[in-house]
N, C-alpha and C positions, 0 to 999 in steps of 0.2 A: 620048414619054419623059416620065416624071414629074419635075417640077422640085422640087428639095429646098428646104427652108426657107432655108438659107444662100444658095442661088443666087437665089431669088426676092427675098430681102432686099437682096442686092447689086445686082441688075439692075433691079428694079422699084420699090423703095422708096427714095426719096431720104433721105439722112441728115438728121435734124432736129438743130437746134442747141439747147443748153440755154437760150439767151436767148429763142428763139422758142417753145419748149415747156416750160411750167413743170413737167411731169412728169419732165423730165430734169435739172432743176436741184436739187441736193441742199439748197440754201439756201432753196428755195421751199416754203412750207407746202402740205400736200395740199389741192387745190381740190375743192370739192363739185361733184358732177355729178348729173344727174337720176337718180332710182331707176327701175328698170324697172317696168313696169306690174304692180301687185299685190304688189310686193316689200315685205317687212317689215324688210329690212336697211337700215342706214344706208350709203349708197354714197358712197365718196370715191375720188379718183384719187391713188394714192400717188406720192410723189416717187421712190422706189426700190422695187424688188421684192425681197423676201427669200424664197428657196425654202423650202418646207415642210420642216422638220427633224423627223424621227421618232426617238424613242429607240432603236428597233430597228435604225436605220441604213438602212432602206429608202429608196432614192433617190427624189427628187421627179421624176416624169416630165415636169414642165413647167419645170424649172430652166433650160433652154436658151432660154426665151422671155423677151423683154423686155416691159415694160409697154406699149410702143407696139405691139408685135406682137400682144399679147393683145387690145388694143382694136381693132386692125385685123381680127383674127379675129371679134370681136363684130360689127363693121360688115358683114362679109361674111355672117355668119349672119342679121343683121337684113335684109339684102337678099333672102335666100331667103324669109324669112318674109313680107316685103311682097309678093313675087311671088305666093305662094300665096293670101294674103288677097285680092289684087286679082283672082284668077282663079276664086274660089269661085263656084258657080252651080248651074244646074238639074241638071247631071250629078251633082254631089255630093249634092244634096237627094234625087234619085231613088235614089241608092245607099243612103242610110240608111233611106229608106222601104221599099225593097225588102228590106233585111235584117230590119227589124222585122216586115214582113208574113210573110216566110219563117219567122222564129222563132215567131211566134204560130200559124201553121198547123201547124208541126212540134210545138209543145207541145200544142195542142188535139187534134191527131190522135193523138199518143202517149198522152195521157190517155184518149182514147176507146178506143184499143186495149187499154189496161190495165183497162178495165171487164170484160174477159174474161181477165184475167191468171191465172185459175185454170188456163188452158191454157198449157203451157210456151212454145210458139212466140209466143203473144201477149205473154207476159211478157218474153221476150227482145227482141222488136221494140219494144215499148212502153218498156222500160227504156232501151234504146239511144237511142231517139229523144228521150226526156225528158232524158237526160244531155246530149245535144248541144244541146237547146233551152235548158237552164239555163246551159250554158257560153256560148252565144251571147248570152243576155240579160245575163249578168254582164260579159262581156269586151268584145265589140264594141259592144254597145248601151248598157247601164247605165253602165259605167265612163266611156265616152267622152262620152255625153250629159251626165253630171254634171260633166265637165270644161269644159262650155260649148262643146264643139266644133261644136255645131249650133245655138247660140243665134242666130246671124246669120240663120237661116231665119225667125225670129219666129213659129214654130209653137208655140203654147202646150202642145201635146201632146208635143213633142220638145224640151224646154227644161230646162236645168240647175236651174231653180227649181221645176219641177213634177214631175220624174221621180222615181219611187220604184221601187227595183229589187227583184228576187227574191233577197233576202239578209237575213241576221239583223241586220245593222247598218243603222240608219236613215240615209237619204241625207244628212240635215242633219249628223250627226256625222261621217260618212265624208268629206264634202266638207271639213270643217274639218281633220281629221287628215291627209287625203291631199293635197288641193289646196293648202291653206294651209301646212301644216307640212312634209310629205314633199317636196313639189316646191320649197319654199323652201330647206330645209336638207338637200337630198339627200346622203346618206352622211356627214353630219356626226355623229360619235359623240356621243351624249348629247342630240342635238337631233332626229334623224330616227328616229321610232319604227318605221318600216318596216325599219330596219337591225337585224336580229336580234330584232325584235318585243319587245324588252325582256327576253328570256329567254336570249339567246345571246351568246357572245363572238364578235366579228366581225373583230377586228384584233389583230395581234401586240402592239401597244402598249397594249392593254387589260390591266389586271392580272388574272392568272389566280387563280381560287379553285376549290376542289374541286367546288363545285356545278356547274361547267361540264362536268365529266366526263359528266353526263347529257344534254348538249345534243343529241346525235344522237337520243336517245329523245324529248326534249321536241319536237324539230323534227318527228319522225314523228307524234306525237300532234297537234301543231298542224296538220300537213298534213291529217289525217283530219277534224279539226273546224275547218277553216280559217275558215269564215264566222263561227263563234262566237268564234274567236280574234281575228278582225278587230273584231268587235263589242266585245270586252273591251278591246282596246287603243285603239279609238276612244273608249271611255269613260274611258281613262287611269286604270284602276284602280290599277296599280302606283304611278304618280306621286301619286295622291290619298292612298293609304295611307302612302306614304313621308312626305309632307308632314304628314299627321295625326300620325304617330309622332314627328316632329321638332317638333311644335307650330307648324307653319307653315300652318295651314288657310287656304286662300284666297290665300296668297302665292305668286306665280308658278305658280299652278295653280287648280283648282276649289275653291270653298268647299263646305261640306256641302250647302247648299240646291241649288246648281247640279248637284252630283254626283247627288243624289237625283232631281232633275228629269230629267237625262239618263239615269239608270238606269231610270226609269219608261218613258222612250221606247224604250229597248233591249228591256226586258221585253215591252212591248206589241208591238213588231215581231216578236220571237221567237214570241210567242203567235199572232200572225197567220200566220206561216210554218208553225208546227207544226199549226195548225188546218187550213190548206189542204192540206198534204201528208199528214198522218197521221190526219185525222178526216174532213173533207168528201169528199175524193176517194175514200178507201177505202170510206166509207159508200155512196157512189154506185155502187160496184162490187158491192154485195150479197154474194153468196157468194164473190166474189174479194177480200174485205176484206183478209185477211192477206197474200196475194201482192201486192196493190197497196201496202200499207204497206211491204213489203220492196222493191218497185220504186222507190218514192220515196226510201227510205233509200239504196239503191244509187246512184240518180241524183245525190243530194246528195253522196254520198261521192266519186263520180267527178268531179263539178264541183269539189269541194274539193281533191282531189289534183291535178287539172289546173291550176287557178288558182294553187295554191301553187307548183307546179313552174315555171310560166311566170314568176311574180314572183321566185322564187329565181334564175332565170336572168338576170333583169334587173339584179341588184345584188350577187350573191354569187360568180360564177365567178372563177377566177384571172385576174389582170390588171386587175380593177376596183379603183379606189382608194377609200380612206376618208379622212376629214379630221377634224382636231381643231377644237374650237370656236374656238380663237384664229385659225385660218387664214382664217376668213370675216369677220373684223373689217375694216371699210373695203372690203369686196368691191365691185369695179366690175362693170359690166354684162358686159364681156368675161370677167372672171374667173368670174362666175356661169355663163356659157356653158361656159367651160373645165371647171368642176367637173361640170357635167351630162355632158359628153362623156367624161371619164375615170372618172366614177363610175357609168357604166351599161354594159350589154352587150347585144348583139343575138343573135337566133336566126335562122339561115338555114333556108330551106325553101320549100315550095310556096305558092301563093296560098291554098289551103285551110288550110294550117297557119297562115298569117298571119291569116286570118279567125278561126280558132278561138282564137288568142291575143289577139284584140281589137286586132291590129296592135301589141301590146306586144312582138312579136318585133323590132320597130323601136324598142327601148327608148331608144336614144340619141337618135333623132329625136323621140320622144315627149317626152323630158325637155327637149330644146331648145325644142320647140313644143307644149306640152301642150294648147293650145286650138285647134290646127289640125285639120281633119277627118282622121280616122284613115286614110281611104282614100288620102290623099295622101303618107303616109310613104314608101311604096315608091318613089314618083316622085322624092322628094328625097334618098333614102338614098345613091345614088351620088355626088351632089354633096357631101353631108356627109362621106362617106368620103374623097373626093378632097381636101377641105379639110383633114381631119385628117392625111392623108398629107403634104400640102404643109407643114403646120406640125409634122411629125414627131411626131405623137401616135398612140398605138396605138388602132386601131378594133377593139374586142374583139367577136368574133362567132364562131359555130360552130353546127353542127346541134344539135337539141334534146337528143339523148342525151348528146352531149359536154358541153353546158353544164350539164345536170342533174348529171352525174357530177362535173364540176368544182366545182359549188356544194356538193354533199354532201361532197366531199373537203375543202373549206374548213371546213365545219361540224365534221367529224370531227377534222381536224388541230388546229383552234383550241380543241377541247374539252380538249386536253392542254397542259401547259406548253410554252413555246417550245423548240423543238429536240428534244422527246421523240419525235415521230413519225419524224424523220430518224434519230435514234439507235437507235430500236427496230429498224430494218432491219439495222443492223450489230451491235448488242449487245442482243438482246432480253432475255437473262437479267439483265444489268446494269440495264436500264430497269425490269424487274419488281421487282428488289430496291429500287431507288430509290423506286418507286411504293409498295411495301409500307411502307417506312420513313416516307415522307411521310404515308401514310394513318394510320399509328400515331401520328405526332406530332399530326396534325390531330384525331384521335379523342381523344387525351389532353387537348389544349387545350379541345376542346368539352366533355369530361366535367368538366374543372376549372371552366369557366365555369358549367356547370349546377349543380355542387356549391356554388359560391359563392352562386348565386341562391337555392338551397334553404336554405342556412345563413342568409342575410340575411333571408329571409322567416319563418324559424322562430325566430330569435333575438329 
């Protein structure tokens, strides 16, 4: 029988006194505690804990936890981590080497078959194989190696400092935006670029503007061109242009020289990818040049759609929490763990499905332990789930089709003002009238602003 949080707190955890524990004494100033490894956050231990209050009224799913319980949760998660670190060995090393070997054989074999892609059966087999090879390289191999999951092997060929993946974004830029920013500020609105990729509304408490009406379309385009979208936001184009517009070049962002340097790296990487897939390989195919170009384009599209879907499932489905910037001020190690747990979602499925997702189907476990070997996530997942249930936290998981549908429903619902989607079910005509009125007002304001600009420039 599963023990509830209340039962375990009453039976297993002795009550601490304010005198013995400064975290429980309201007259004691917050004491500094060591930051977790690699953290960019200032970590403090708060005297009291204030549940996250959202303007929308959405309840805080962690409000029932005390500071002491959260830190105990962190200690239990630390213990799991230490167990895995101590048990890494030859079996894990053999696993990643086997996956890399399989991926390379599959890619080379598929490209060889595509040399005869003029024949439809060869095109189908080669395109399917190349699609799978590209997914494996990006998800289970490249993503995880660049997280440092295999650095402990001390193999210079399988190391986060040397690996360059089959992707438009250079490894150096991706590691900064993903490892340093996304994994530090997971689901923090305004800090985590992975949350909506800077083009979508992802929370009811974000102010709605008419431009968000197009976010289902933006998301579809982003999915089809996902590797280029990743390269663009790794370059932080939107942030750079915003700072330039506001006259803050280099303040809390990239200066012009750094942006140009990074932009040159991205363009160089894109040129390498395009040359490989759309020039060299097709030229080697001779009379099969055009079918091979098409095969590479389809393989890249399949890889983009798959990776986008998997990543959407990790942070967008219903039940996943988002956070305000203010909520992470003074965040402790336990609170950081807590945010990863309720800000991520898993995908249930077979071993083959887990492999094809790069084990990001265990997104909760990955965000708790981003540098542990990916093949160990399935092993620790039941323990993490049991831990969350004991602390009465929701472990969000479901099959791929369910999670993808849930994520897209969030994208569509949040493209509209709060409450409109629900009202449309009961009063579609009324919602249509309101929408037309709002559009007319927005259009009138936009036209007025444009007219004032024209007048000011011509006067």
